[in-house]
ZAMARGU-4260 file (C-alpha; in steps of 0.2 Angstrom, whole numbers, plus 5000, padded with zeros to 4 digits):
<rodrens>
0) 5052/4707/4864 | 5069/4714/4860 | 5084/4706/4869 | 5090/4722/4875 | 5074/4725/4884
5) 5081/4715/4899 | 5093/4730/4902 | 5080/4744/4897 | 5072/4752/4913 | 5054/4748/4912
10) 5040/4760/4918 | 5024/4750/4922 | 5007/4759/4924 | 4990/4751/4922 | 4991/4738/4908
15) 5005/4747/4900 | 5024/4745/4901 | 5036/4758/4894 | 5054/4754/4888 | 5061/4772/4886
20) 5078/4767/4878 | 5070/4755/4866 | 5056/4768/4863 | 5043/4754/4865 | 5026/4755/4873
25) 5017/4738/4877 | 4999/4735/4882 | 4997/4718/4891 | 5012/4712/4882 | 5007/4718/4865
30) 5017/4732/4857 | 5007/4748/4852 | 5010/4760/4838 | 5013/4777/4844 | 5019/4792/4834
35) 5037/4797/4838 | 5033/4814/4845 | 5019/4807/4856 | 5031/4794/4862 | 5044/4807/4866
40) 5031/4816/4876 | 5026/4801/4886 | 5044/4796/4890 | 5048/4814/4896 | 5033/4815/4907
45) 5036/4797/4914 | 5054/4802/4919 | 5046/4815/4931 | 5030/4807/4938 | 5018/4819/4948
50) 5027/4835/4942 | 5019/4848/4931 | 5030/4851/4916 | 5028/4868/4908 | 5022/4868/4890
55) 5037/4878/4884 | 5049/4866/4892 | 5040/4851/4883 | 5041/4860/4866 | 5059/4864/4868
60) 5064/4846/4873 | 5053/4837/4860 | 5056/4849/4845 | 5074/4856/4850 | 5078/4870/4838
65) 5062/4868/4828 | 5050/4883/4830 | 5033/4876/4833 | 5018/4883/4843 | 5008/4875/4857
70) 4995/4869/4845 | 5007/4855/4839 | 5010/4850/4857 | 4991/4848/4860 | 4989/4838/4845
75) 5002/4825/4850 | 4996/4824/4868 | 4979/4821/4861 | 4986/4807/4850 | 4995/4799/4865
80) 4979/4800/4876 | 4970/4791/4862 | 4983/4777/4862 | 4982/4775/4881 | 4963/4776/4881
85) 4965/4790/4893 | 4946/4795/4895 | 4947/4803/4912 | 4933/4792/4918 | 4942/4778/4927
90) 4960/4778/4922 | 4970/4794/4921 | 4988/4795/4915 | 4992/4812/4907 | 4984/4827/4916
95) 4982/4844/4908 | 4985/4858/4920 | 4977/4873/4911 | 4989/4888/4909 | 5004/4877/4915
100) 5008/4861/4906 | 5005/4842/4908 | 5008/4830/4922 | 5010/4811/4922 | 4999/4805/4936
105) 4998/4786/4934 | 5003/4775/4947 | 5020/4767/4941 | 5035/4757/4945 | 5052/4757/4937
110) 5064/4741/4935 | 5079/4736/4925 | 5069/4721/4918 | 5051/4717/4915 | 5041/4716/4931
115) 5025/4710/4937 | 5010/4722/4937 | 5011/4734/4952 | 5001/4732/4968 | 4987/4743/4971
120) 4995/4752/4985 | 5011/4759/4977 | 5013/4777/4980 | 5020/4791/4969 | 5033/4802/4976
125) 5024/4814/4988 | 5013/4826/4979 | 5015/4840/4991 | 5021/4856/4983 | 5037/4864/4989
130) 5035/4876/5003 | 5038/4895/5001 | 5056/4899/5008 | 5048/4912/5019 | 5030/4914/5026
135) 5025/4931/5031 | 5011/4936/5043 | 5004/4918/5045 | 5014/4910/5058 | 5001/4911/5072
140) 4987/4904/5060 | 4999/4890/5054 | 5003/4885/5072 | 4984/4885/5076 | 4980/4875/5061
145) 4994/4863/5064 | 4989/4860/5082 | 4971/4858/5075 | 4976/4844/5064 | 4981/4834/5079
150) 4965/4838/5088 | 4952/4837/5074 | 4950/4824/5061 | 4943/4837/5048 | 4949/4855/5046
155) 4945/4868/5033 | 4954/4884/5030 | 4941/4896/5023 | 4944/4913/5015 | 4943/4923/4998
160) 4953/4919/4983 | 4971/4924/4984 | 4972/4926/5002 | 4985/4912/5005 | 4975/4897/5009
165) 4985/4885/4999 | 5002/4891/5005 | 4996/4890/5023 | 4989/4872/5020 | 5006/4867/5011
170) 5016/4874/5025 | 5006/4864/5038 | 5008/4848/5028 | 5027/4850/5027 | 5028/4854/5046
175) 5017/4838/5050 | 5024/4827/5037 | 5035/4817/5050 | 5020/4814/5061 | 5012/4805/5047
180) 5027/4795/5042 | 5028/4805/5026 | 5011/4800/5020 | 5005/4818/5016 | 4995/4819/5000
185) 4991/4835/4991 | 4975/4834/4980 | 4972/4850/4969 | 4954/4850/4964 | 4957/4867/4955
190) 4959/4859/4937 | 4944/4847/4940 | 4929/4853/4930 | 4918/4837/4932 | 4914/4833/4951
195) 4911/4815/4945 | 4930/4814/4945 | 4933/4818/4963 | 4936/4800/4969 | 4947/4796/4954
200) 4958/4811/4957 | 4961/4807/4975 | 4965/4789/4970 | 4977/4795/4957 | 4986/4806/4969
205) 4987/4791/4982 | 4995/4781/4968 | 4981/4769/4966 | 4977/4760/4950 | 4958/4757/4950
210) 4948/4749/4936 | 4931/4749/4945 | 4919/4763/4942 | 4920/4768/4961 | 4937/4769/4968
215) 4931/4773/4986 | 4934/4756/4993 | 4952/4756/4986 | 4955/4773/4994 | 4948/4767/5011
220) 4959/4751/5010 | 4974/4762/5007 | 4970/4775/5021 | 4966/4762/5034 | 4984/4755/5033
225) 4992/4769/5044 | 4992/4788/5048 | 4989/4799/5033 | 4986/4818/5030 | 4975/4822/5015
230) 4976/4840/5009 | 4962/4844/4998 | 4965/4861/4989 | 4952/4872/4980 | 4937/4863/4985
235) 4923/4876/4983 | 4917/4870/4966 | 4916/4851/4971 | 4908/4853/4988 | 4892/4844/4985
240) 4902/4828/4980 | 4917/4830/4991 | 4908/4834/5007 | 4899/4817/5009 | 4915/4808/5003
245) 4925/4817/5017 | 4913/4812/5030 | 4913/4794/5025 | 4932/4792/5024 | 4935/4801/5040
250) 4923/4790/5049 | 4930/4774/5041 | 4948/4778/5042 | 4952/4782/5061 | 4970/4787/5058
255) 4966/4799/5044 | 4966/4818/5045 | 4959/4829/5031 | 4965/4847/5029 | 4955/4856/5016
260) 4955/4874/5008 | 4939/4882/5001 | 4931/4898/4999 | 4916/4892/5009 | 4915/4878/5022
265) 4909/4860/5019 | 4896/4862/5032 | 4900/4844/5036 | 4899/4834/5052 | 4915/4836/5063
270) 4922/4850/5052 | 4933/4863/5061 | 4934/4879/5052 | 4949/4891/5052 | 4945/4907/5043
275) 4960/4916/5035 | 4959/4935/5036 | 4968/4948/5025 | 4986/4952/5031 | 4986/4967/5043
280) 4990/4983/5033 | 4997/5000/5039 | 4984/5012/5045 | 4979/5028/5035 | 4989/5041/5044
285) 5000/5055/5040 | 5018/5054/5044 | 5020/5035/5044 | 5039/5031/5045 | 5048/5016/5037
290) 5049/5006/5053 | 5030/5008/5056 | 5025/5003/5039 | 5036/4987/5040 | 5029/4982/5056
295) 5013/4976/5046 | 5014/4959/5037 | 5006/4966/5021 | 5020/4978/5019 | 5033/4965/5024
300) 5026/4954/5010 | 5026/4967/4997 | 5045/4972/5001 | 5050/4954/5002 | 5042/4950/4985
305) 5051/4965/4977 | 5067/4959/4983 | 5064/4941/4976 | 5060/4948/4959 | 5072/4963/4958
310) 5086/4960/4969 | 5091/4968/4986 | 5078/4982/4990 | 5077/4994/5004 | 5061/5004/5008
315) 5064/5023/5008 | 5055/5036/5019 | 5047/5043/5003 | 5040/5027/4997 | 5034/5020/5014
320) 5017/5030/5013 | 5015/5023/4995 | 5018/5005/5000 | 5006/5008/5015 | 4992/5014/5003
325) 4995/5000/4990 | 4993/4987/5004 | 4977/4995/5010 | 4970/4997/4992 | 4973/4978/4990
330) 4964/4974/5006 | 4979/4964/5013 | 4976/4950/5000 | 4992/4941/4998 | 4990/4936/4980
335) 4986/4954/4975 | 5001/4961/4985 | 5013/4948/4977 | 5006/4953/4959 | 5008/4972/4963
340) 5026/4969/4970 | 5030/4961/4953 | 5026/4977/4944 | 5038/4988/4954 | 5054/4983/4944
345) 5045/4990/4928 | 5035/5004/4935 | 5042/5009/4952 | 5032/5010/4968 | 5024/5027/4963
350) 5019/5020/4946 | 5013/5004/4953 | 5002/5014/4965 | 4995/5024/4950 | 4991/5008/4941
355) 4979/5002/4954 | 4967/5016/4949 | 4961/5005/4934 | 4956/4987/4930 | 4973/4984/4922
360) 4979/4977/4939 | 4967/4963/4938 | 4977/4956/4923 | 4994/4956/4931 | 5003/4939/4930
365) 5011/4931/4945 | 5023/4916/4946 | 5022/4904/4931 | 5023/4889/4943 | 5006/4895/4951
370) 4991/4886/4947 | 4981/4895/4934 | 4968/4902/4946 | 4982/4910/4956 | 4991/4918/4941
375) 4981/4934/4940 | 4968/4942/4951 | 4955/4941/4937 | 4958/4922/4935 | 4956/4920/4954
380) 4940/4930/4953 | 4934/4922/4937 | 4935/4906/4946 | 4924/4911/4960 | 4912/4921/4949
385) 4909/4907/4937 | 4904/4895/4951 | 4890/4906/4957 | 4871/4903/4953 | 4863/4917/4944
390) 4855/4925/4959 | 4871/4926/4968 | 4881/4933/4953 | 4868/4946/4950 | 4868/4951/4968
395) 4887/4952/4968 | 4887/4963/4952 | 4874/4975/4959 | 4882/4977/4975 | 4898/4983/4967
400) 4890/5001/4966 | 4892/5002/4984 | 4908/5011/4990 | 4914/5005/5007 | 4902/4996/5019
405) 4884/4994/5017 | 4869/4989/5028 | 4858/4974/5023 | 4843/4986/5021 | 4853/4996/5009
410) 4859/4981/4999 | 4841/4974/4998 | 4835/4991/4992 | 4848/4993/4979 | 4851/4976/4973
415) 4833/4968/4973 | 4821/4969/4958 | 4823/4963/4940 | 4819/4945/4946 | 4826/4946/4963
420) 4815/4949/4979 | 4823/4958/4994 | 4822/4941/5003 | 4831/4932/4989 | 4844/4946/4989
425) 4848/4944/5007 | 4849/4926/5005 | 4861/4928/4991 | 4872/4939/5002 | 4872/4926/5016
430) 4878/4914/5003 | 4891/4926/4996 | 4898/4929/5014 | 4900/4910/5016 | 4909/4910/5000
435) 4921/4924/5005 | 4916/4935/4991 | 4907/4947/5004 | 4915/4952/5020 | 4907/4957/5037
440) 4914/4975/5039 | 4918/4973/5058 | 4907/4987/5064 | 4896/4985/5079 | 4880/4985/5068
445) 4878/4972/5054 | 4887/4979/5039 | 4895/4971/5024 | 4908/4976/5011 | 4916/4970/4995
450) 4935/4969/4995 | 4942/4983/4983 | 4948/4970/4971 | 4932/4960/4971 | 4922/4977/4969
455) 4932/4982/4954 | 4930/4965/4946 | 4911/4965/4949 | 4909/4982/4943 | 4917/4977/4927
460) 4905/4963/4925 | 4891/4975/4929 | 4898/4987/4915 | 4899/4972/4903 | 4881/4969/4904
465) 4876/4987/4903 | 4868/4987/4920 | 4879/5001/4928 | 4867/5016/4926 | 4852/5006/4932
470) 4860/5001/4949 | 4870/5017/4951 | 4854/5027/4950 | 4845/5015/4963 | 4861/5018/4974
475) 4860/5037/4973 | 4841/5037/4975 | 4842/5026/4991 | 4855/5037/4999 | 4845/5053/4994
480) 4830/5046/5004 | 4841/5039/5018 | 4849/5056/5022 | 4832/5065/5020 | 4827/5055/5035
485) 4844/5059/5043 | 4841/5077/5042 | 4825/5075/5052 | 4834/5064/5065 | 4842/5080/5073
490) 4837/5075/5091 | 4848/5060/5091 | 4864/5063/5101 | 4879/5065/5090 | 4889/5049/5094
495) 4873/5039/5091 | 4869/5049/5075 | 4886/5046/5068 | 4885/5027/5072 | 4870/5026/5060
500) 4875/5039/5047 | 4894/5042/5046 | 4898/5026/5038 | 4889/5030/5023 | 4901/5045/5018
505) 4910/5034/5004 | 4893/5029/4997 | 4887/5047/4996 | 4903/5052/4987 | 4902/5038/4975
510) 4884/5042/4971 | 4887/5060/4968 | 4902/5056/4957 | 4891/5046/4946 | 4877/5058/4946
515) 4887/5073/4940 | 4897/5062/4927 | 4892/5062/4909 | 4880/5046/4910 | 4873/5051/4927
520) 4858/5060/4933 | 4862/5078/4938 | 4844/5081/4946 | 4847/5067/4957 | 4864/5073/4962
525) 4857/5090/4966 | 4844/5082/4978 | 4857/5071/4986 | 4869/5085/4989 | 4855/5095/4998
530) 4850/5080/5009 | 4869/5075/5013 | 4873/5092/5020 | 4870/5087/5038 | 4883/5073/5036
535) 4897/5084/5030 | 4893/5097/5044 | 4892/5084/5057 | 4909/5076/5051 | 4916/5094/5050
540) 4920/5091/5032 | 4917/5110/5027 | 4929/5110/5012 | 4920/5095/5004 | 4903/5102/5008
545) 4908/5119/5000 | 4914/5110/4984 | 4899/5098/4983 | 4887/5113/4985 | 4896/5123/4972
550) 4894/5108/4960 | 4876/5106/4963 | 4872/5125/4962 | 4881/5125/4945 | 4871/5111/4939
555) 4855/5119/4945 | 4859/5135/4935 | 4847/5150/4936 | 4831/5140/4936 | 4826/5126/4947
560) 4818/5124/4964 | 4820/5139/4975 | 4819/5128/4991 | 4833/5117/4984 | 4843/5133/4980
565) 4840/5140/4997 | 4846/5124/5005 | 4862/5123/4995 | 4866/5142/4997 | 4864/5140/5016
570) 4876/5125/5016 | 4888/5134/5005 | 4888/5150/5016 | 4891/5140/5032 | 4905/5129/5025
575) 4914/5145/5019 | 4912/5153/5036 | 4918/5138/5046 | 4930/5131/5034 | 4938/5148/5028
580) 4934/5160/5042 | 4935/5177/5033 | 4928/5171/5017 | 4923/5186/5006 | 4910/5176/4997
585) 4901/5170/5013 | 4891/5186/5016 | 4882/5188/4999 | 4878/5170/4999 | 4870/5171/5016
590) 4861/5187/5011 | 4854/5177/4996 | 4849/5163/5008 | 4840/5176/5019 | 4831/5183/5004
595) 4825/5166/4998 | 4820/5161/5016 | 4810/5177/5017 | 4802/5174/5000 | 4797/5156/5005
600) 4793/5162/5023 | 4804/5148/5029 | 4808/5152/5048 | 4821/5138/5050 | 4832/5145/5035
605) 4829/5163/5040 | 4837/5159/5057 | 4851/5149/5049 | 4855/5164/5037 | 4854/5177/5052
610) 4866/5166/5062 | 4878/5164/5048 | 4878/5182/5044 | 4881/5186/5063 | 4896/5174/5063
615) 4902/5181/5047 | 4903/5198/5056 | 4912/5191/5070 | 4925/5184/5058 | 4927/5200/5049
620) 4928/5210/5065 | 4912/5220/5064 | 4906/5217/5082 | 4894/5231/5082 | 4885/5224/5067
625) 4886/5207/5074 | 4877/5213/5089 | 4863/5220/5078 | 4862/5204/5069 | 4861/5194/5086
630) 4847/5206/5091 | 4838/5203/5074 | 4840/5184/5077 | 4833/5185/5094 | 4818/5195/5087
635) 4815/5182/5074 | 4816/5168/5087 | 4804/5176/5098 | 4789/5171/5087 | 4796/5153/5086
640) 4787/5139/5095 | 4803/5130/5097 | 4811/5136/5114 | 4828/5131/5108 | 4828/5146/5095
645) 4826/5158/5110 | 4841/5150/5118 | 4851/5151/5102 | 4847/5170/5102 | 4853/5172/5120
650) 4869/5162/5116 | 4872/5173/5100 | 4870/5189/5110 | 4881/5183/5124 | 4895/5179/5112
655) 4893/5197/5105 | 4893/5205/5122 | 4909/5195/5127 | 4918/5201/5112 | 4912/5219/5114
660) 4919/5219/5132 | 4903/5218/5142 | 4907/5203/5153 | 4893/5205/5166 | 4879/5206/5153
665) 4887/5192/5143 | 4887/5181/5159 | 4869/5184/5162 | 4864/5179/5145 | 4876/5163/5145
670) 4869/5158/5162 | 4852/5159/5156 | 4856/5147/5142 | 4866/5136/5154 | 4851/5135/5165
675) 4840/5127/5151 | 4854/5116/5144 | 4844/5100/5150 | 4831/5104/5137 | 4842/5110/5123
680) 4840/5099/5108 | 4855/5098/5096 | 4851/5106/5079 | 4864/5103/5067 | 4855/5111/5053
685) 4856/5128/5061 | 4872/5126/5071 | 4887/5115/5066 | 4894/5113/5083 | 4887/5104/5098
690) 4877/5118/5107 | 4878/5111/5124 | 4897/5109/5123 | 4900/5126/5114 | 4890/5135/5127
695) 4901/5129/5140 | 4917/5134/5133 | 4911/5152/5130 | 4904/5152/5148 | 4922/5146/5154
700) 4930/5161/5145 | 4918/5173/5153 | 4920/5166/5170 | 4939/5167/5168 | 4938/5185/5164
705) 4926/5189/5178 | 4939/5182/5190 | 4931/5165/5194 | 4946/5155/5189 | 4943/5139/5199
710) 4926/5138/5191 | 4932/5142/5174 | 4946/5129/5174 | 4935/5115/5181 | 4922/5119/5167
715) 4936/5119/5154 | 4942/5102/5160 | 4925/5095/5160 | 4922/5103/5143 | 4937/5094/5136
720) 4931/5077/5142 | 4913/5080/5134 | 4921/5087/5118 | 4932/5071/5116 | 4918/5059/5120
725) 4906/5069/5108 | 4916/5064/5092 | 4913/5080/5083 | 4929/5086/5076 | 4926/5105/5074
730) 4917/5106/5091 | 4933/5098/5099 | 4944/5110/5091 | 4934/5124/5098 | 4934/5116/5115
735) 4953/5116/5115 | 4956/5133/5106 | 4942/5144/5114 | 4944/5139/5132 | 4957/5125/5137
740) 4972/5132/5128 | 4970/5151/5133 | 4964/5148/5150 | 4979/5137/5154 | 4990/5150/5146
745) 4983/5165/5156 | 4984/5154/5172 | 5003/5152/5169 | 5001/5133/5168 | 5012/5132/5153
750) 5013/5113/5154 | 4995/5111/5152 | 4995/5124/5139 | 5008/5114/5129 | 4998/5098/5131
755) 4982/5106/5125 | 4990/5115/5111 | 4999/5099/5105 | 4982/5089/5105 | 4973/5103/5096
760) 4986/5104/5082 | 4986/5085/5080 | 4967/5085/5080 | 4965/5099/5067 | 4978/5091/5055
765) 4970/5074/5057 | 4953/5081/5052 | 4960/5095/5040 | 4952/5109/5050 | 4964/5122/5043
770) 4960/5138/5053 | 4962/5129/5070 | 4978/5121/5063 | 4985/5139/5059 | 4980/5145/5077
775) 4987/5130/5086 | 5004/5132/5078 | 5005/5150/5083 | 4999/5147/5100 | 5012/5133/5103
780) 5025/5145/5097 | 5019/5157/5111 | 5020/5144/5124 | 5038/5140/5119 | 5042/5158/5121
785) 5033/5160/5138 | 5042/5144/5144 | 5058/5154/5143 | 5065/5151/5126 | 5062/5168/5118
790) 5076/5164/5105 | 5066/5150/5098 | 5048/5155/5102 | 5048/5173/5096 | 5054/5170/5077
795) 5043/5155/5077 | 5028/5165/5083 | 5031/5178/5070 | 5033/5166/5056 | 5017/5156/5061
800) 5007/5173/5062 | 5013/5178/5045 | 5008/5160/5038 | 4991/5163/5045 | 4988/5178/5033
805) 4971/5185/5034 | 4966/5172/5047 | 4975/5184/5059 | 4960/5195/5059 | 4949/5181/5067
810) 4945/5185/5085 | 4954/5170/5092 | 4971/5177/5085 | 4970/5194/5095 | 4979/5187/5111
815) 4992/5180/5100 | 4996/5196/5092 | 4997/5204/5110 | 5009/5190/5115 | 5020/5194/5100
820) 5022/5212/5107 | 5025/5205/5124 | 5039/5193/5117 | 5047/5208/5108 | 5047/5217/5125
825) 5056/5201/5132 | 5068/5201/5118 | 5072/5219/5121 | 5065/5224/5104 | 5055/5239/5111
830) 5052/5249/5096 | 5046/5234/5086 | 5035/5229/5100 | 5027/5247/5101 | 5024/5246/5082
835) 5015/5229/5084 | 5004/5235/5099 | 4999/5251/5090 | 4993/5241/5075 | 4983/5229/5086
840) 4976/5243/5096 | 4970/5252/5080 | 4962/5235/5075 | 4952/5234/5092 | 4946/5252/5091
845) 4941/5250/5073 | 4932/5234/5076 | 4925/5237/5093 | 4935/5221/5098 | 4936/5227/5116
850) 4937/5211/5127 | 4956/5210/5126 | 4959/5229/5126 | 4964/5231/5145 | 4978/5218/5142
855) 4984/5226/5126 | 4985/5243/5134 | 4995/5235/5149 | 5007/5227/5137 | 5009/5244/5129
860) 5013/5252/5146 | 5026/5239/5149 | 5034/5243/5132 | 5034/5261/5136 | 5042/5259/5153
865) 5057/5252/5143 | 5057/5266/5131 | 5066/5282/5136 | 5055/5292/5125 | 5039/5285/5132
870) 5042/5279/5150 | 5034/5294/5158 | 5017/5290/5150 | 5018/5272/5156 | 5008/5274/5172
875) 4994/5283/5163 | 4992/5268/5152 | 4991/5257/5167 | 4978/5268/5175 | 4968/5268/5158
880) 4969/5249/5157 | 4963/5246/5175 | 4948/5258/5172 | 4943/5249/5156 | 4944/5232/5165
885) 4933/5238/5179 | 4921/5245/5167 | 4920/5228/5158 | 4919/5217/5173 | 4935/5209/5168
890) 4943/5206/5185 | 4957/5196/5179 | 4963/5210/5168 | 4960/5222/5182 | 4972/5212/5193
895) 4985/5210/5180 | 4985/5228/5175 | 4985/5233/5194 | 5000/5223/5196 | 5009/5232/5182
900) 5004/5249/5190 | 5009/5243/5208 | 5026/5239/5201 | 5028/5257/5194 | 5022/5264/5211
905) 5035/5253/5221 | 5049/5259/5209 | 5044/5277/5213 | 5044/5274/5232 | 5025/5274/5234
910) 5023/5258/5243 | 5007/5262/5253 | 4998/5267/5237 | 5004/5251/5228 | 4998/5241/5243
915) 4981/5249/5243 | 4979/5246/5224 | 4984/5228/5226 | 4972/5225/5241 | 4958/5232/5231
920) 4961/5221/5216 | 4965/5205/5225 | 4950/5207/5237 | 4939/5205/5222 | 4945/5187/5220
925) 4938/5173/5230 | 4946/5160/5219 | 4962/5155/5210 | 4976/5158/5224 | 4988/5147/5213
930) 4986/5156/5196 | 5001/5166/5191 | 4993/5183/5192 | 4988/5180/5210 | 5006/5174/5215
935) 5014/5189/5207 | 5002/5201/5215 | 5005/5193/5233 | 5024/5195/5230 | 5022/5213/5226
940) 5011/5216/5241 | 5025/5208/5252 | 5037/5220/5245 | 5025/5235/5247 | 5024/5230/5266
945) 5043/5228/5268
</rodrens>
C-alpha cells in the first residue's frame, strides 16, 4: 500500500476500500484494476452517497469539455459494476435510477487512514428526500396521517398516480423525524423491476451490508434497536412480496412504524388506509372571480407553480375562468396541474388550455429531479397500465369510450365479450377501483368514472390496438337501447327519472359524435338521436335537441324510415318552438309531422303535432287559429283511450280562452283539469313541461284576473316550491315568468317581484334558456321603474325590449310593452307613450290578443289625460276599458279601470258618481284587501265621501 495512503481518506464498503486521492480501489486488501473513467465515476458517486446524481452532471464532471453521449457513461458504469461484482442479487453498490442518473447506495464509512470493516448497523445519511417548500391543499390530510402514524403501526396512503402521495408521505416523514430520533428511512420501490430484490433494497437504504441470501434477520435486528419510521414509496408492483414482509417486521419490531404509498392497499393485517383524493377544483359556473377561483387548492397549486417556473405571477380576471377550467379538466390531479403550469411560460394560459384538447399534454415533462414515473403523465399512467393483468388492461381500454360516469350494468354491456364475461368485467372493475384507476363517481347510485387524464391515455391504447370502432359501436348501441326504455318510462316522476337517466347526457353526446364522424355509423346515430329526444326535452336542452335532430335528418336524407323521420321532425319542431319562440321553420316542420302521423295513423304523434301547431300559433299571435287547433286537438283526443289526452285538450283550450279574454270559460276548463290532476300522468313525449305544475300557474293567472287574489298568490307560492323541487329547468322558468313575477308585480309587491325576477334571470342563464332570459331582463327593468327610479328603469326597459327583437311578439311580453307606455307617462313623455300604446293596441286587435286589453286601454286613457289634445276623450276610454273587463270576467282590470275613471269623476266634482262606481267594483272582491289596487280604490272612496 502506498505510504501516502495513511493520509488519504478511505471509503470502505462491503469488501472494498476506495482511496480517492491515490485513485486506488482494493478488495480485501488486494488492489483492483479499474479503468480511469470508471474509477472517476466511483469516486464522484462515493463523495455523495445516497444522492441521485444526474447523468448530465456525471458526463460534465468526468469528461469535462469533451463532447460525449450517455452511451459512454453507461459503458463505463457497466465496467465499474463488473469490477465490483454488482449483480443486484445480494450486494448493491451503484444503482441506476432510470431517466435520472446513478446513486451510490452501499453502506460505507470514511476515515483518514485504513479502518476495520464497518459494522452491519452503520447508516447512510438519511434517505428522505427534501420536502417541498410549500404544500397546497393537503394540510388536513397530512395532519391526519401524521397523527395516524402515532396511533397505527402500519399506514398506507392510497390514490391514483400523480395525485401527490409521495409528497404527502415525505412531508409526514420530515414532521415526525424528531419523534423517531431522525431514524426515518425512505425506500423508493419505483425503480425496482424484480420483486425478489425488495428486502435487499430495504437493507441498502438502512445502511446494512448483508452477504446472506435473505437480509430479513439483519433488517429486524436493526429495526429492534429503537424507534424508526420506514416510508415505502411506490409499492403497487411489489405488493405480493412486500405485504407479508411488512406484516412480519411490524409484528417483530414493536417500535417500528411503516408509512406506505401505493395505488392500491396492501390488504394486510393491521393496515390503516388513508385515501388521497384530487384537489378541490373551482366549480363550472359563469362569472367566477379571481378570489373565488383562488379559494380552491387546485387553482392555488397551478398559480404557485407558474410563479416558481416563470417568476412573480398575478392571476387576472380574464384568465381566472380558464384556470378554473384547466383544473377541472385535469381532475385536480396534482402532477397534471404542475405539468400544465409548466407550459404557461411558453404558451400562456389560453394556449395551455387549448393544448389540453389533445394527447400532447400527456407527454409534458415536469421537474428533472422527479422520479421517472412522475416526470410525465404518460409515464405515470404507463407505470400503472403495464402492471395490469390482461383482463384489467382490456377492461380499462374498453371503458375509455364512456364519457363521464357510467353504471356497472353499462360497463358490463359495453366492455364484456371477446374473451371477457360480464362477471369478469365487473371483477376487473372492482380491481381497477382498488388500484385507483377507476373512481366512484360520488352519486347516490353506484357509478364509476375514469379521470379525464386516465381516459385520454386508455383511449390512446384502444386506438393503438385498432379497437375503437368496435367498442364505440357497442357504446352507442347500449345507449340507443337504454333510452328506448327511457322513453317508455314516462310515468316516473321527473326527479326520479332524472336520477336514472340525466347522468348519461355526456355518454349520449360522445356516442353521437362518434356515430356521425367519418369512421362512425350514421344509421346507429339516427336511431340514438330519436331515442334520446326525451332526455334533451326533460333537461330543457332545446338548442342541443334542435341541432342533433337536424344532423340526424340530414343523414337520413330523402329516404329512410318514415317513423324515424316523424319522430325527428316532431322533436325538431318542438325544440324550435320552446327554444326559439317565433321560429318561422317550426310550422312547416310540425305540419310535416302531422302529415306523417296521419299517414302512419299514429295517434300519439298526431296529438304532438297538433299541440305543437297550437303553441306555434300562440307564439305568433294567431289566437283565433290557436283556438281552432285546440278544438281539433280535443276532437282527436276524444277517441283516445288515454284520459290524460282529454285533459290535455281541456288545458290547451283553457289557455286559448285565457288569451282570447274569456276568463270565465277558461276558468271552467282549467278547473276541470285541476280536479283530475291526481290521475294525470306526466307525458314528456307530448308535453315538455310538467303538466301538473304548468296547469297550476295558468290557473293562478286566471284566478288573479277574476279577482281571487289571495287564492292566486297562494297558488303561485306553492307553484314555486313545486317547480323548484321538480328540477325541470323550463318548467321552473315558466312558473316564475307566467305567474309568480306578474302576479307580484300587479299586486304592487315589488320586493317579491324583484326577488322572483332575479331568480328567473339567474335560472334562465344557468340553463341557457334564452327566451326567458330576455323576458326576465325586461321585467326586472320594469320593476326598477315601478320602484320609483324612472330615470334608470325606463331607458333600461326600452333597451331590453329592443334587445328581445321578435321575441317581443310572444304573449308574455305584452304587459311589458304596456309598462313601457306607463313609464313614458310617468316620465312626462306623453306623445311617445301614446305612440307606443297605439302600436300595442293595434297588435292586440290584429291578433285577438284580448286578455290584457282593458289595462292597455286604461293606460291610453291616463296618457290622454295628460295631453291637451286628447284629455276630453280620456273618460270615454276608461268607460270602454271597464266594459271590456266586465265582459271578460276580469275583475282585477275592472277595479283598476274603475279607479282611473273615479279619479276623473272626482276631479270633475262628481263624488257621488265616483263613489257608486267604486262601490260596485270593490263589492265584487271577497279577497285581496292588501293589494295595491284595493288600497288605491279605498283611498279614492274616502275622498269621494269627504
